[in-house]
ZAKOLZA-828105 format. One record per residue (C-alpha): residue in one letter; y, x, z. Coordinates in steps of 0.2 Angstrom, whole numbers, plus 5000, padded with zeros to 4 digits. Last residue first. Example, Ala and Ser with C-alpha at 12.3 -4.5 7.8 and 13.67 -1.06 7.14 Angstrom:
ZAKOLZA-828105
+------+-------+------+------+
! type ! north ! east !   up !
+------+-------+------+------+
!    S !  4995 ! 5068 ! 5036 !
!    A !  4978 ! 5062 ! 5039 !
+------+-------+------+------+
END
This chain:
ZAKOLZA-828105
+------+-------+------+------+
! type ! north ! east !   up !
+------+-------+------+------+
!    X !  5114 ! 5248 ! 5545 !
!    X !  5129 ! 5238 ! 5539 !
!    X !  5137 ! 5238 ! 5556 !
!    X !  5133 ! 5256 ! 5559 !
!    X !  5142 ! 5261 ! 5543 !
!    X !  5157 ! 5251 ! 5548 !
!    X !  5158 ! 5260 ! 5565 !
!    X !  5156 ! 5277 ! 5556 !
!    X !  5171 ! 5274 ! 5544 !
!    X !  5182 ! 5267 ! 5558 !
!    X !  5178 ! 5283 ! 5569 !
!    X !  5181 ! 5294 ! 5553 !
!    X !  5198 ! 5285 ! 5550 !
!    X !  5203 ! 5286 ! 5568 !
!    X !  5198 ! 5305 ! 5569 !
!    X !  5208 ! 5308 ! 5552 !
!    X !  5223 ! 5299 ! 5559 !
!    X !  5222 ! 5309 ! 5575 !
!    X !  5221 ! 5325 ! 5564 !
!    X !  5235 ! 5320 ! 5553 !
!    X !  5246 ! 5315 ! 5567 !
!    X !  5243 ! 5331 ! 5576 !
!    X !  5247 ! 5341 ! 5561 !
!    X !  5263 ! 5331 ! 5558 !
!    X !  5268 ! 5334 ! 5576 !
!    X !  5264 ! 5352 ! 5575 !
!    X !  5274 ! 5354 ! 5558 !
!    X !  5289 ! 5344 ! 5566 !
!    X !  5288 ! 5355 ! 5582 !
!    X !  5287 ! 5371 ! 5571 !
!    X !  5302 ! 5365 ! 5561 !
!    X !  5312 ! 5362 ! 5576 !
!    X !  5307 ! 5380 ! 5583 !
!    X !  5312 ! 5388 ! 5567 !
!    X !  5329 ! 5378 ! 5567 !
!    X !  5332 ! 5384 ! 5585 !
!    X !  5328 ! 5402 ! 5580 !
!    X !  5340 ! 5401 ! 5565 !
!    X !  5354 ! 5393 ! 5576 !
!    X !  5352 ! 5407 ! 5589 !
!    X !  5352 ! 5421 ! 5576 !
!    X !  5367 ! 5413 ! 5568 !
!    X !  5376 ! 5411 ! 5585 !
!    X !  5372 ! 5429 ! 5589 !
!    X !  5380 ! 5434 ! 5572 !
!    X !  5395 ! 5423 ! 5575 !
!    X !  5398 ! 5431 ! 5592 !
!    X !  5397 ! 5449 ! 5584 !
!    X !  5410 ! 5442 ! 5571 !
!    X !  5421 ! 5436 ! 5584 !
!    X !  5421 ! 5453 ! 5593 !
!    X !  5425 ! 5462 ! 5577 !
!    X !  5440 ! 5451 ! 5574 !
!    X !  5446 ! 5454 ! 5592 !
!    X !  5444 ! 5473 ! 5589 !
!    X !  5453 ! 5472 ! 5572 !
!    X !  5467 ! 5463 ! 5580 !
!    X !  5468 ! 5476 ! 5594 !
!    X !  5469 ! 5490 ! 5581 !
!    X !  5483 ! 5481 ! 5571 !
!    X !  5493 ! 5480 ! 5587 !
!    X !  5490 ! 5498 ! 5591 !
!    X !  5495 ! 5503 ! 5574 !
!    X !  5511 ! 5493 ! 5576 !
!    X !  5515 ! 5499 ! 5593 !
!    X !  5512 ! 5517 ! 5587 !
!    X !  5524 ! 5515 ! 5573 !
!    X !  5537 ! 5509 ! 5584 !
!    X !  5535 ! 5522 ! 5596 !
!    X !  5534 ! 5536 ! 5583 !
!    X !  5550 ! 5529 ! 5575 !
!    X !  5559 ! 5529 ! 5592 !
!    X !  5553 ! 5547 ! 5595 !
!    X !  5560 ! 5552 ! 5578 !
!    X !  5576 ! 5544 ! 5580 !
!    X !  5578 ! 5551 ! 5598 !
!    X !  5573 ! 5568 ! 5591 !
!    X !  5587 ! 5567 ! 5578 !
!    X !  5600 ! 5562 ! 5592 !
!    X !  5595 ! 5578 ! 5602 !
!    X !  5597 ! 5588 ! 5586 !
!    X !  5614 ! 5580 ! 5583 !
!    X !  5619 ! 5585 ! 5601 !
!    X !  5611 ! 5602 ! 5600 !
!    X !  5620 ! 5606 ! 5583 !
!    X !  5611 ! 5604 ! 5567 !
!    X !  5624 ! 5610 ! 5554 !
!    X !  5628 ! 5600 ! 5538 !
!    X !  5638 ! 5609 ! 5525 !
!    X !  5625 ! 5617 ! 5513 !
!    X !  5610 ! 5606 ! 5515 !
!    X !  5621 ! 5590 ! 5514 !
!    X !  5630 ! 5596 ! 5498 !
!    X !  5615 ! 5601 ! 5488 !
!    X !  5605 ! 5618 ! 5488 !
!    X !  5608 ! 5621 ! 5469 !
!    X !  5626 ! 5616 ! 5469 !
!    X !  5630 ! 5625 ! 5485 !
!    X !  5625 ! 5643 ! 5484 !
!    X !  5621 ! 5647 ! 5466 !
!    X !  5633 ! 5634 ! 5459 !
!    X !  5647 ! 5639 ! 5470 !
!    X !  5645 ! 5657 ! 5467 !
!    X !  5645 ! 5654 ! 5448 !
!    X !  5661 ! 5644 ! 5449 !
!    X !  5669 ! 5657 ! 5460 !
!    X !  5665 ! 5671 ! 5449 !
!    X !  5672 ! 5662 ! 5433 !
!    X !  5688 ! 5656 ! 5441 !
!    X !  5689 ! 5640 ! 5452 !
!    X !  5705 ! 5630 ! 5448 !
!    X !  5711 ! 5624 ! 5465 !
!    X !  5713 ! 5607 ! 5472 !
!    X !  5695 ! 5605 ! 5472 !
!    X !  5684 ! 5589 ! 5468 !
!    X !  5666 ! 5588 ! 5471 !
!    X !  5652 ! 5576 ! 5464 !
!    X !  5633 ! 5578 ! 5469 !
!    X !  5621 ! 5567 ! 5459 !
!    X !  5623 ! 5559 ! 5442 !
!    X !  5611 ! 5550 ! 5430 !
!    X !  5604 ! 5545 ! 5414 !
!    X !  5608 ! 5532 ! 5401 !
!    X !  5627 ! 5532 ! 5402 !
!    X !  5636 ! 5517 ! 5397 !
!    X !  5643 ! 5516 ! 5380 !
!    X !  5662 ! 5515 ! 5379 !
!    X !  5672 ! 5499 ! 5381 !
!    X !  5674 ! 5499 ! 5400 !
!    X !  5693 ! 5499 ! 5401 !
!    X !  5693 ! 5513 ! 5414 !
!    X !  5680 ! 5523 ! 5406 !
!    X !  5662 ! 5523 ! 5412 !
!    X !  5648 ! 5533 ! 5421 !
!    X !  5658 ! 5539 ! 5436 !
!    X !  5674 ! 5529 ! 5439 !
!    X !  5692 ! 5530 ! 5445 !
!    X !  5706 ! 5518 ! 5444 !
!    X !  5720 ! 5522 ! 5456 !
!    X !  5724 ! 5541 ! 5452 !
!    X !  5735 ! 5552 ! 5461 !
!    X !  5742 ! 5567 ! 5451 !
!    X !  5752 ! 5557 ! 5439 !
!    X !  5752 ! 5567 ! 5423 !
!    X !  5764 ! 5579 ! 5414 !
!    X !  5756 ! 5596 ! 5412 !
!    X !  5761 ! 5605 ! 5395 !
!    X !  5744 ! 5611 ! 5389 !
!    X !  5740 ! 5629 ! 5388 !
!    X !  5732 ! 5627 ! 5376 !
!    X !  5734 ! 5620 ! 5358 !
!    X !  5736 ! 5603 ! 5352 !
!    X !  5728 ! 5593 ! 5338 !
!    X !  5717 ! 5583 ! 5350 !
!    X !  5704 ! 5596 ! 5350 !
!    X !  5702 ! 5614 ! 5357 !
!    X !  5686 ! 5623 ! 5354 !
!    X !  5675 ! 5629 ! 5368 !
!    X !  5663 ! 5643 ! 5374 !
!    X !  5655 ! 5638 ! 5390 !
!    X !  5657 ! 5648 ! 5406 !
!    X !  5641 ! 5650 ! 5416 !
!    X !  5638 ! 5643 ! 5434 !
!    X !  5626 ! 5630 ! 5428 !
!    X !  5638 ! 5624 ! 5414 !
!    X !  5656 ! 5629 ! 5415 !
!    X !  5670 ! 5621 ! 5406 !
!    X !  5688 ! 5628 ! 5405 !
!    X !  5706 ! 5622 ! 5403 !
!    X !  5722 ! 5631 ! 5404 !
!    X !  5738 ! 5621 ! 5409 !
!    X !  5747 ! 5635 ! 5418 !
!    X !  5743 ! 5628 ! 5435 !
!    X !  5724 ! 5630 ! 5431 !
!    X !  5713 ! 5616 ! 5424 !
!    X !  5694 ! 5617 ! 5428 !
!    X !  5679 ! 5607 ! 5424 !
!    X !  5662 ! 5611 ! 5432 !
!    X !  5645 ! 5605 ! 5425 !
!    X !  5628 ! 5606 ! 5434 !
!    X !  5614 ! 5602 ! 5422 !
!    X !  5599 ! 5590 ! 5425 !
!    X !  5587 ! 5588 ! 5410 !
!    X !  5582 ! 5572 ! 5402 !
!    X !  5589 ! 5576 ! 5385 !
!    X !  5596 ! 5594 ! 5385 !
!    X !  5615 ! 5592 ! 5385 !
!    X !  5625 ! 5608 ! 5382 !
!    X !  5625 ! 5608 ! 5363 !
!    X !  5636 ! 5623 ! 5361 !
!    X !  5654 ! 5624 ! 5355 !
!    X !  5660 ! 5614 ! 5370 !
!    X !  5675 ! 5603 ! 5367 !
!    X !  5691 ! 5604 ! 5376 !
!    X !  5703 ! 5590 ! 5372 !
!    X !  5722 ! 5588 ! 5376 !
!    X !  5729 ! 5571 ! 5370 !
!    X !  5748 ! 5568 ! 5371 !
!    X !  5750 ! 5550 ! 5376 !
!    X !  5767 ! 5553 ! 5384 !
!    X !  5761 ! 5552 ! 5402 !
!    X !  5748 ! 5565 ! 5398 !
!    X !  5730 ! 5562 ! 5391 !
!    X !  5717 ! 5575 ! 5397 !
!    X !  5700 ! 5577 ! 5389 !
!    X !  5685 ! 5587 ! 5394 !
!    X !  5671 ! 5585 ! 5380 !
!    X !  5653 ! 5590 ! 5381 !
!    X !  5641 ! 5593 ! 5367 !
!    X !  5624 ! 5585 ! 5363 !
!    X !  5632 ! 5575 ! 5349 !
!    X !  5634 ! 5556 ! 5347 !
!    X !  5653 ! 5557 ! 5351 !
!    X !  5657 ! 5570 ! 5363 !
!    X !  5648 ! 5567 ! 5380 !
!    X !  5658 ! 5566 ! 5395 !
!    X !  5674 ! 5571 ! 5404 !
!    X !  5690 ! 5562 ! 5409 !
!    X !  5708 ! 5564 ! 5415 !
!    X !  5720 ! 5550 ! 5410 !
!    X !  5739 ! 5547 ! 5411 !
!    X !  5741 ! 5539 ! 5394 !
!    X !  5730 ! 5536 ! 5378 !
!    X !  5720 ! 5521 ! 5384 !
!    X !  5736 ! 5513 ! 5390 !
!    X !  5745 ! 5511 ! 5407 !
!    X !  5732 ! 5497 ! 5411 !
!    X !  5722 ! 5509 ! 5421 !
!    X !  5729 ! 5523 ! 5432 !
!    X !  5716 ! 5535 ! 5427 !
!    X !  5702 ! 5546 ! 5432 !
!    X !  5686 ! 5544 ! 5421 !
!    X !  5670 ! 5552 ! 5424 !
!    X !  5654 ! 5556 ! 5414 !
!    X !  5659 ! 5545 ! 5399 !
!    X !  5645 ! 5541 ! 5386 !
!    X !  5654 ! 5544 ! 5370 !
!    X !  5640 ! 5538 ! 5359 !
!    X !  5624 ! 5528 ! 5360 !
!    X !  5606 ! 5534 ! 5359 !
!    X !  5602 ! 5553 ! 5361 !
!    X !  5592 ! 5550 ! 5377 !
!    X !  5591 ! 5555 ! 5395 !
!    X !  5608 ! 5562 ! 5399 !
!    X !  5609 ! 5571 ! 5416 !
!    X !  5624 ! 5576 ! 5426 !
!    X !  5626 ! 5586 ! 5442 !
!    X !  5645 ! 5587 ! 5445 !
!    X !  5660 ! 5598 ! 5448 !
!    X !  5678 ! 5594 ! 5446 !
!    X !  5691 ! 5608 ! 5448 !
!    X !  5710 ! 5606 ! 5449 !
!    X !  5726 ! 5615 ! 5448 !
!    X !  5740 ! 5604 ! 5444 !
!    X !  5733 ! 5592 ! 5456 !
!    X !  5720 ! 5578 ! 5454 !
!    X !  5722 ! 5567 ! 5469 !
!    X !  5709 ! 5554 ! 5472 !
!    X !  5719 ! 5539 ! 5478 !
!    X !  5707 ! 5525 ! 5473 !
!    X !  5689 ! 5525 ! 5478 !
!    X !  5675 ! 5528 ! 5465 !
!    X !  5667 ! 5513 ! 5456 !
!    X !  5650 ! 5519 ! 5451 !
!    X !  5642 ! 5514 ! 5434 !
!    X !  5628 ! 5503 ! 5428 !
!    X !  5628 ! 5495 ! 5410 !
!    X !  5632 ! 5476 ! 5411 !
!    X !  5643 ! 5472 ! 5397 !
!    X !  5659 ! 5480 ! 5403 !
!    X !  5649 ! 5495 ! 5406 !
!    X !  5644 ! 5495 ! 5387 !
!    X !  5625 ! 5493 ! 5383 !
!    X !  5615 ! 5508 ! 5376 !
!    X !  5599 ! 5498 ! 5377 !
!    X !  5590 ! 5511 ! 5387 !
!    X !  5603 ! 5510 ! 5401 !
!    X !  5596 ! 5517 ! 5417 !
!    X !  5609 ! 5525 ! 5428 !
!    X !  5600 ! 5532 ! 5442 !
!    X !  5611 ! 5541 ! 5455 !
!    X !  5602 ! 5556 ! 5462 !
!    X !  5590 ! 5561 ! 5476 !
!    X !  5581 ! 5577 ! 5477 !
!    X !  5567 ! 5585 ! 5467 !
!    X !  5578 ! 5600 ! 5461 !
!    X !  5591 ! 5588 ! 5453 !
!    X !  5588 ! 5569 ! 5455 !
!    X !  5573 ! 5558 ! 5453 !
!    X !  5572 ! 5552 ! 5471 !
!    X !  5582 ! 5536 ! 5467 !
!    X !  5598 ! 5529 ! 5471 !
!    X !  5603 ! 5514 ! 5461 !
!    X !  5616 ! 5508 ! 5448 !
!    X !  5612 ! 5490 ! 5445 !
!    X !  5628 ! 5484 ! 5438 !
!    X !  5639 ! 5493 ! 5451 !
!    X !  5636 ! 5506 ! 5465 !
!    X !  5652 ! 5508 ! 5476 !
!    X !  5660 ! 5524 ! 5481 !
!    X !  5662 ! 5527 ! 5500 !
!    X !  5680 ! 5529 ! 5507 !
!    X !  5689 ! 5545 ! 5505 !
!    X !  5693 ! 5561 ! 5516 !
!    X !  5677 ! 5560 ! 5526 !
!    X !  5671 ! 5576 ! 5519 !
!    X !  5654 ! 5567 ! 5516 !
!    X !  5662 ! 5557 ! 5502 !
!    X !  5648 ! 5544 ! 5500 !
!    X !  5640 ! 5536 ! 5485 !
!    X !  5632 ! 5520 ! 5493 !
!    X !  5616 ! 5514 ! 5499 !
!    X !  5621 ! 5516 ! 5517 !
!    X !  5606 ! 5526 ! 5523 !
!    X !  5601 ! 5531 ! 5505 !
!    X !  5618 ! 5541 ! 5503 !
!    X !  5621 ! 5548 ! 5485 !
!    X !  5634 ! 5562 ! 5486 !
!    X !  5653 ! 5563 ! 5485 !
!    X !  5662 ! 5579 ! 5491 !
!    X !  5681 ! 5577 ! 5491 !
!    X !  5696 ! 5589 ! 5493 !
!    X !  5687 ! 5606 ! 5494 !
!    X !  5702 ! 5619 ! 5494 !
!    X !  5698 ! 5624 ! 5512 !
!    X !  5680 ! 5629 ! 5507 !
!    X !  5673 ! 5638 ! 5523 !
!    X !  5680 ! 5624 ! 5533 !
!    X !  5668 ! 5612 ! 5525 !
!    X !  5659 ! 5607 ! 5541 !
!    X !  5651 ! 5591 ! 5537 !
!    X !  5648 ! 5576 ! 5548 !
!    X !  5665 ! 5568 ! 5542 !
!    X !  5657 ! 5553 ! 5533 !
!    X !  5640 ! 5550 ! 5540 !
!    X !  5623 ! 5559 ! 5540 !
!    X !  5609 ! 5548 ! 5544 !
!    X !  5596 ! 5562 ! 5546 !
!    X !  5586 ! 5556 ! 5532 !
!    X !  5601 ! 5558 ! 5520 !
!    X !  5591 ! 5557 ! 5504 !
!    X !  5606 ! 5564 ! 5494 !
!    X !  5598 ! 5581 ! 5492 !
!    X !  5585 ! 5582 ! 5506 !
!    X !  5593 ! 5583 ! 5523 !
!    X !  5591 ! 5601 ! 5528 !
!    X !  5599 ! 5603 ! 5545 !
!    X !  5587 ! 5617 ! 5550 !
!    X !  5580 ! 5607 ! 5564 !
!    X !  5577 ! 5592 ! 5553 !
!    X !  5570 ! 5602 ! 5538 !
!    X !  5558 ! 5611 ! 5550 !
!    X !  5553 ! 5595 ! 5558 !
!    X !  5546 ! 5588 ! 5541 !
!    X !  5548 ! 5570 ! 5545 !
!    X !  5536 ! 5555 ! 5546 !
!    X !  5534 ! 5537 ! 5540 !
!    X !  5518 ! 5530 ! 5547 !
!    X !  5516 ! 5518 ! 5532 !
!    X !  5503 ! 5505 ! 5535 !
!    X !  5492 ! 5500 ! 5521 !
!    X !  5481 ! 5485 ! 5523 !
!    X !  5462 ! 5485 ! 5519 !
!    X !  5457 ! 5484 ! 5537 !
!    X !  5468 ! 5499 ! 5541 !
!    X !  5474 ! 5511 ! 5528 !
!    X !  5486 ! 5524 ! 5536 !
!    X !  5500 ! 5531 ! 5525 !
!    X !  5509 ! 5548 ! 5528 !
!    X !  5521 ! 5552 ! 5515 !
!    X !  5538 ! 5546 ! 5521 !
!    X !  5544 ! 5563 ! 5527 !
!    X !  5530 ! 5576 ! 5525 !
!    X !  5526 ! 5584 ! 5541 !
!    X !  5530 ! 5580 ! 5559 !
!    X !  5517 ! 5566 ! 5560 !
!    X !  5503 ! 5579 ! 5560 !
!    X !  5485 ! 5572 ! 5558 !
!    X !  5471 ! 5585 ! 5555 !
!    X !  5461 ! 5579 ! 5570 !
!    X !  5476 ! 5579 ! 5581 !
!    X !  5490 ! 5591 ! 5576 !
!    X !  5505 ! 5596 ! 5586 !
!    X !  5504 ! 5614 ! 5580 !
!    X !  5517 ! 5612 ! 5566 !
!    X !  5529 ! 5603 ! 5578 !
!    X !  5527 ! 5617 ! 5591 !
!    X !  5531 ! 5630 ! 5577 !
!    X !  5546 ! 5621 ! 5572 !
!    X !  5552 ! 5620 ! 5590 !
!    X !  5549 ! 5639 ! 5592 !
!    X !  5560 ! 5642 ! 5577 !
!    X !  5574 ! 5632 ! 5584 !
!    X !  5572 ! 5642 ! 5600 !
!    X !  5573 ! 5658 ! 5590 !
!    X !  5589 ! 5652 ! 5581 !
!    X !  5597 ! 5648 ! 5598 !
!    X !  5593 ! 5665 ! 5604 !
!    X !  5601 ! 5673 ! 5589 !
!    X !  5617 ! 5662 ! 5592 !
!    X !  5617 ! 5668 ! 5610 !
!    X !  5616 ! 5687 ! 5604 !
!    X !  5630 ! 5684 ! 5592 !
!    X !  5641 ! 5678 ! 5606 !
!    X !  5636 ! 5693 ! 5616 !
!    X !  5641 ! 5705 ! 5602 !
!    X !  5657 ! 5696 ! 5599 !
!    X !  5662 ! 5697 ! 5617 !
!    X !  5674 ! 5683 ! 5620 !
!    X !  5661 ! 5671 ! 5626 !
!    X !  5666 ! 5653 ! 5629 !
!    X !  5658 ! 5646 ! 5613 !
!    X !  5643 ! 5656 ! 5614 !
!    X !  5640 ! 5651 ! 5632 !
!    X !  5642 ! 5632 ! 5627 !
!    X !  5630 ! 5634 ! 5613 !
!    X !  5617 ! 5644 ! 5624 !
!    X !  5617 ! 5629 ! 5637 !
!    X !  5615 ! 5616 ! 5623 !
!    X !  5600 ! 5627 ! 5616 !
!    X !  5592 ! 5627 ! 5633 !
!    X !  5593 ! 5608 ! 5634 !
!    X !  5586 ! 5607 ! 5616 !
!    X !  5571 ! 5618 ! 5622 !
!    X !  5567 ! 5605 ! 5636 !
!    X !  5569 ! 5591 ! 5623 !
!    X !  5556 ! 5600 ! 5612 !
!    X !  5543 ! 5600 ! 5626 !
!    X !  5545 ! 5581 ! 5627 !
!    X !  5544 ! 5580 ! 5608 !
!    X !  5527 ! 5589 ! 5608 !
!    X !  5520 ! 5576 ! 5620 !
!    X !  5526 ! 5563 ! 5608 !
!    X !  5517 ! 5571 ! 5594 !
!    X !  5501 ! 5572 ! 5603 !
!    X !  5502 ! 5554 ! 5608 !
!    X !  5505 ! 5549 ! 5590 !
!    X !  5490 ! 5559 ! 5585 !
!    X !  5479 ! 5549 ! 5598 !
!    X !  5486 ! 5533 ! 5591 !
!    X !  5481 ! 5539 ! 5573 !
!    X !  5464 ! 5543 ! 5579 !
!    X !  5462 ! 5526 ! 5587 !
!    X !  5467 ! 5518 ! 5571 !
!    X !  5454 ! 5527 ! 5561 !
!    X !  5441 ! 5523 ! 5574 !
!    X !  5446 ! 5505 ! 5573 !
!    X !  5444 ! 5506 ! 5554 !
!    X !  5427 ! 5513 ! 5554 !
!    X !  5421 ! 5500 ! 5567 !
!    X !  5428 ! 5487 ! 5557 !
!    X !  5418 ! 5492 ! 5542 !
!    X !  5402 ! 5491 ! 5553 !
!    X !  5407 ! 5474 ! 5559 !
!    X !  5409 ! 5468 ! 5541 !
!    X !  5392 ! 5475 ! 5536 !
!    X !  5384 ! 5466 ! 5550 !
!    X !  5393 ! 5450 ! 5545 !
!    X !  5386 ! 5451 ! 5528 !
!    X !  5369 ! 5453 ! 5535 !
!    X !  5370 ! 5438 ! 5546 !
!    X !  5377 ! 5428 ! 5532 !
!    X !  5362 ! 5433 ! 5521 !
!    X !  5350 ! 5429 ! 5535 !
!    X !  5358 ! 5412 ! 5538 !
!    X !  5358 ! 5407 ! 5520 !
!    X !  5340 ! 5413 ! 5518 !
!    X !  5334 ! 5402 ! 5533 !
!    X !  5344 ! 5387 ! 5527 !
!    X !  5334 ! 5387 ! 5511 !
!    X !  5320 ! 5375 ! 5520 !
!    X !  5303 ! 5371 ! 5513 !
!    X !  5300 ! 5385 ! 5500 !
!    X !  5309 ! 5397 ! 5510 !
!    X !  5297 ! 5395 ! 5525 !
!    X !  5308 ! 5395 ! 5540 !
!    X !  5308 ! 5410 ! 5550 !
!    X !  5298 ! 5420 ! 5563 !
!    X !  5286 ! 5426 ! 5550 !
!    X !  5269 ! 5425 ! 5558 !
!    X !  5273 ! 5409 ! 5569 !
!    X !  5282 ! 5400 ! 5555 !
!    X !  5268 ! 5404 ! 5542 !
!    X !  5254 ! 5399 ! 5554 !
!    X !  5263 ! 5383 ! 5558 !
!    X !  5265 ! 5379 ! 5539 !
!    X !  5246 ! 5383 ! 5537 !
!    X !  5241 ! 5371 ! 5550 !
!    X !  5253 ! 5358 ! 5543 !
!    X !  5244 ! 5360 ! 5526 !
!    X !  5227 ! 5360 ! 5534 !
!    X !  5231 ! 5344 ! 5543 !
!    X !  5237 ! 5336 ! 5527 !
!    X !  5221 ! 5341 ! 5518 !
!    X !  5210 ! 5333 ! 5532 !
!    X !  5221 ! 5317 ! 5531 !
!    X !  5219 ! 5316 ! 5513 !
!    X !  5200 ! 5319 ! 5513 !
!    X !  5198 ! 5306 ! 5527 !
!    X !  5209 ! 5293 ! 5517 !
!    X !  5199 ! 5296 ! 5501 !
!    X !  5182 ! 5294 ! 5510 !
!    X !  5188 ! 5279 ! 5519 !
!    X !  5193 ! 5271 ! 5502 !
!    X !  5177 ! 5276 ! 5494 !
!    X !  5167 ! 5267 ! 5507 !
!    X !  5177 ! 5252 ! 5505 !
!    X !  5175 ! 5252 ! 5486 !
!    X !  5156 ! 5255 ! 5489 !
!    X !  5153 ! 5239 ! 5498 !
!    X !  5144 ! 5241 ! 5514 !
+------+-------+------+------+
END
């Protein structure tokens, strides 16, 4: 037998034998590890990484679903508390009716005390309505739930503030409208304007005048006095109001009688610019030196000027001796004119020393039109002065010149507390309406959280299905590869046997 033929058979036999051993090893690996050999197929590693990623996502969704369920349970606790509060409100209504009909002062006082006691019980009930540290009756607008990476604000209220009628200075969380105030204790109060977040306006809560209008980007922000809301007049470039600086257009018809007091929270942020006008009451177009009542910053100083121009152009100015503006700080100013023509400025309830400007002396001869048509906060009537870079909050007008004691009392009792908190009384009807708003809010938020929770559950179920599919696909791929390896091994062994038989037959022929 030629050696070249013999060598060919030997090489073929060796090759088939090697191939059979390779496939046998492959089968051994597949059986032992239950996955595709990474050297031969990268799908196994891809499947395994995706399966692990999905497992982590499913675990995260478990956590978010648990948080959502916790919030839903807290809403249920809050709504149960509301049901109990409504029973108390019905009792308050009966006591109010009894007190109104009672002629015996002692009994009427007793009814009022019982009402206060029921309100306190409602507050305590709200404080106790807690589920796993969640209480939706506390911290208006501060509760935020993070669900699946998204923030959902569960806007809440501090129930004690609602029940006591405390509305947050200018925040108006109770939806107070014009005329909701009881100002009967101050019969000389003509107007009481404050920032109103519900209507995004500067509202006269006495109901005597229409709302003021925010102009040129004047906004309501919670950076006002004592942590409350105020009008934000950001004007860092010291622009004029007729060139885009913010201001408020007050309604026409405000009457400044012979005796008058104006009171306002005023803040000046920077020393830039000059003659920033706090307010200007005029009949514009008559002339810049006629028929005008104004106050504001004196030139570029930190002093305040109160100025009155009569119908004949006479200019009466009262300038504070002290630097009353502390940059970036809120101060409460009151400006008075009595029937004799004497002027006075108060800061934070205290009388400010002054000098008289305008070349005239006090008392001034009063000869101005009382009812003003062009009225502004933060600008003069012709818009040429530098706009205010700062802010304002509550603004009041009296048809009386408050004396020093009255100005101090007003500042301590009303100015510091805020108009809403001083004059708004939470009656049973308004309390019931407030509970309706809270309940409606809770229901809306609960529906939103439940919807998100259900979406998370659906997403989780899909991911679990994907994980099962990946495992099935991986198993199918392993089985396929094992079949291929088995087939290759069988073919190699068969080929080896055929080669050996042919080799042996050839050898027998030559022998």
